[in-house]
C-alpha positions as CSV (number, residue, x, y, z in Angstrom):
1,M,87.9,59.7,6.8
2,R,84.9,61.7,6.1
3,I,82.3,61.3,8.6
4,V,79.4,62.8,6.5
5,P,78.6,61.3,3.1
6,P,79.1,63.6,0.2
7,P,76.0,65.5,-1.1
8,G,73.6,63.3,-3.0
9,P,71.7,60.0,-2.5
10,A,73.9,58.7,0.1
11,R,73.7,61.8,2.3
12,A,69.9,61.8,2.0
13,L,70.0,58.2,3.3
14,A,72.0,59.1,6.2
15,V,69.7,61.9,7.0
16,A,66.8,59.5,6.8
17,Q,68.4,57.0,9.4
18,L,69.6,59.8,11.5
19,T,66.0,61.0,11.7
20,D,64.2,57.7,12.6
21,S,67.0,56.8,15.0
22,I,66.2,59.8,17.3
23,G,62.7,58.3,17.7
24,L,64.0,54.9,18.2
25,G,66.5,56.0,20.9
26,G,63.6,57.6,23.0
27,Y,61.3,54.5,22.5
28,L,64.2,52.0,23.6
29,V,64.6,54.1,26.7
30,C,61.0,54.4,27.6
31,S,59.1,51.5,26.3
32,A,59.8,49.0,29.2
33,L,58.3,51.4,32.0
34,Y,55.5,52.7,29.7
35,F,54.2,49.2,29.5
36,T,54.8,48.2,33.1
37,R,53.9,51.4,34.7
38,V,51.3,52.8,32.5
39,V,49.9,49.9,30.7
40,G,50.2,47.5,33.7
41,L,52.1,44.5,32.3
42,S,54.6,42.6,34.4
43,P,58.3,42.8,33.8
44,T,58.2,39.3,32.7
45,Q,55.3,39.7,30.2
46,V,57.2,42.6,28.7
47,G,60.5,40.8,28.4
48,F,58.8,37.7,26.9
49,G,56.6,39.9,24.5
50,L,59.8,41.9,23.4
51,T,61.8,38.9,22.8
52,V,58.9,37.1,20.8
53,G,58.5,40.4,18.7
54,W,62.2,40.3,17.7
55,A,62.5,36.7,17.2
56,V,59.6,36.9,14.5
57,A,61.3,39.9,13.2
58,F,64.6,38.2,12.5
59,V,62.6,35.7,10.5
60,A,60.3,38.1,8.8
61,A,63.3,40.3,7.8
62,V,64.2,37.5,5.0
63,P,60.9,37.7,3.1
64,L,60.7,41.3,3.4
65,G,64.2,41.9,2.1
66,H,63.4,39.3,-0.9
67,L,60.2,41.9,-1.5
68,A,62.7,44.8,-1.5
69,D,64.7,43.2,-4.1
70,R,61.8,42.1,-6.2
71,R,59.7,45.3,-5.9
72,G,62.5,47.9,-5.5
73,P,64.0,48.9,-2.1
74,R,63.1,52.7,-2.1
75,G,59.4,52.1,-2.3
76,I,59.4,49.0,0.2
77,A,61.5,51.0,2.6
78,I,59.1,54.1,2.5
79,L,56.2,51.6,3.0
80,L,58.0,49.9,5.8
81,A,58.8,53.2,7.7
82,L,55.3,54.2,7.5
83,S,54.4,50.8,8.7
84,T,56.6,51.0,11.7
85,A,55.0,54.4,12.6
86,A,51.6,52.9,12.1
87,A,52.9,50.0,14.5
88,L,53.6,52.4,17.3
89,L,49.7,53.5,17.2
90,L,49.0,49.9,18.2
91,F,51.1,50.0,21.1
92,L,48.8,53.1,22.3
93,G,45.8,50.9,22.3
94,V,47.5,47.8,24.0
95,R,46.0,47.1,27.4
96,S,46.6,43.4,27.9
97,F,49.4,40.8,27.2
98,V,48.1,39.0,23.9
99,P,47.7,42.2,22.0
100,F,51.0,43.6,23.3
101,V,52.8,40.6,21.9
102,L,51.0,40.9,18.6
103,A,51.8,44.6,18.4
104,A,55.5,43.9,19.3
105,C,55.7,41.4,16.4
106,V,54.3,43.8,13.9
107,Y,56.4,46.6,14.9
108,S,59.6,44.5,15.1
109,S,59.2,42.9,11.8
110,A,58.5,46.3,10.2
111,I,61.5,47.9,11.4
112,S,63.8,44.9,10.6
113,G,62.2,44.8,7.1
114,L,63.1,48.6,7.0
115,T,66.8,47.9,7.8
116,A,67.0,45.3,5.1
117,A,65.3,47.4,2.4
118,R,67.6,50.3,3.2
119,Q,70.8,48.1,2.8
120,A,69.5,46.9,-0.5
121,L,68.9,50.7,-1.5
122,L,72.5,51.6,-0.2
123,A,74.0,48.7,-2.5
124,G,71.9,50.2,-5.5
125,I,72.8,53.8,-5.2
126,V,76.4,53.6,-3.9
127,A,79.4,52.0,-5.9
128,A,80.9,49.0,-4.4
129,A,84.2,50.6,-3.7
130,D,82.4,53.3,-1.5
131,R,80.1,51.1,0.5
132,T,82.2,50.3,3.4
133,R,82.8,54.0,4.0
134,V,79.3,55.1,3.5
135,R,78.1,52.3,5.9
136,A,80.4,53.6,8.4
137,A,78.9,57.1,8.0
138,L,75.3,55.5,8.2
139,A,76.3,53.6,11.4
140,A,77.6,57.0,13.1
141,A,74.4,58.6,12.1
142,V,72.3,55.8,13.5
143,N,74.3,56.0,16.8
144,G,74.2,59.7,17.0
145,G,70.4,59.8,16.6
146,I,69.9,57.0,19.1
147,A,72.1,58.9,21.8
148,V,69.9,62.0,21.3
149,G,67.0,60.2,21.3
150,A,67.9,58.5,24.5
151,G,68.5,61.9,26.1
152,L,64.9,62.9,25.1
153,G,63.7,59.6,26.6
154,G,65.7,60.3,29.8
155,L,63.6,63.6,30.3
156,A,60.5,61.5,30.0
157,L,61.8,59.1,32.7
158,Q,62.3,62.1,34.9
159,V,58.8,63.2,34.4
160,D,57.5,59.8,34.5
161,T,54.0,60.3,33.5
162,A,51.8,58.9,30.9
163,A,51.7,61.9,28.9
164,A,55.6,62.1,28.9
165,Y,55.8,58.6,27.5
166,L,52.9,58.9,25.0
167,T,55.2,62.0,23.7
168,V,58.1,59.8,23.2
169,F,56.1,57.5,21.2
170,A,54.6,60.3,19.1
171,V,58.1,61.7,18.4
172,D,59.2,58.2,17.3
173,A,56.2,58.1,15.0
174,V,56.7,61.6,13.5
175,S,60.5,60.6,13.0
176,L,59.7,57.6,11.0
177,V,57.3,59.6,8.8
178,V,59.9,62.2,8.3
179,S,62.2,59.6,7.3
180,A,60.0,58.1,4.8
181,L,59.7,61.7,3.3
182,V,63.6,62.1,3.1
183,L,63.6,58.7,1.3
184,L,61.7,60.2,-1.5
185,R,64.8,62.2,-2.5
186,V,66.9,59.0,-2.9
187,P,66.8,57.6,-6.5
188,A,64.8,54.8,-7.2
189,V,66.7,51.5,-7.6
190,A,65.4,48.8,-10.3
191,P,64.3,45.7,-8.8
192,A,66.9,42.7,-8.8
193,A,66.3,40.1,-11.5
194,G,65.7,36.7,-9.7
195,V,67.7,33.6,-10.6
196,R,65.8,31.1,-12.3
197,G,65.2,27.8,-10.2
198,E,66.9,29.5,-6.9
199,P,64.9,28.9,-3.8
200,R,63.7,31.8,-1.8
201,L,65.6,30.9,1.2
202,A,68.9,30.1,-1.0
203,V,70.9,32.3,1.3
204,L,70.3,29.7,4.2
205,R,72.4,27.2,2.2
206,D,75.7,29.2,2.9
207,R,76.0,27.3,6.3
208,P,78.8,29.6,7.8
209,Y,76.8,32.8,7.0
210,A,73.6,31.2,8.5
211,L,75.5,30.2,11.6
212,V,77.0,33.7,11.9
213,S,73.6,34.9,11.5
214,V,72.1,32.9,14.0
215,L,74.8,33.7,16.7
216,N,74.2,37.5,15.9
217,M,70.5,37.0,16.3
218,V,71.3,35.6,19.9
219,L,73.4,38.5,20.9
220,Q,70.8,41.1,19.3
221,L,68.1,39.4,21.6
222,H,69.9,40.9,24.8
């Protein structure tokens, strides 16, 4: 099995996901200690705030994915990548619990919507017969990027200063901006036509799918 997608749109999408996952890996490693040791929040506040943020994101991903279908996934993916980078700047100004929860909701919703938009983009640029293989390559790119970012985050943990943690946040923001620029190399996909009379949350009527999604949400909230 070929790990790297062939030259073209699929490879550009893989590069975009590899790039921003490096920043994400560093953020995942350092964020909890940044908010407790630098900002001064308690571990309970951080855990609760991040849980609320991701719970909101799971709900927000549905309308954001719908927006990507109706407006075109490439443009929405670029917008959400830049929005995620901007959300990181909100974290830098957080000094109390409520603003932290609000920033966590914005960040988590933006990155979840970005994931949904990129899945729609993948469906539009890759033939159905090749999607499983390409998605496997994209997953490998994401995991590899997170591993590299986690290593960089580990260095920040060793230094254990506010400047080190802020550097990780800056790398994450820059990686998202670079990812947005890489997405410009991916062909635009035409918006999907809506089905007349279909409710916006029609997907939730597929009960087995909805149940699996809820169970997956619980697992993801680890």
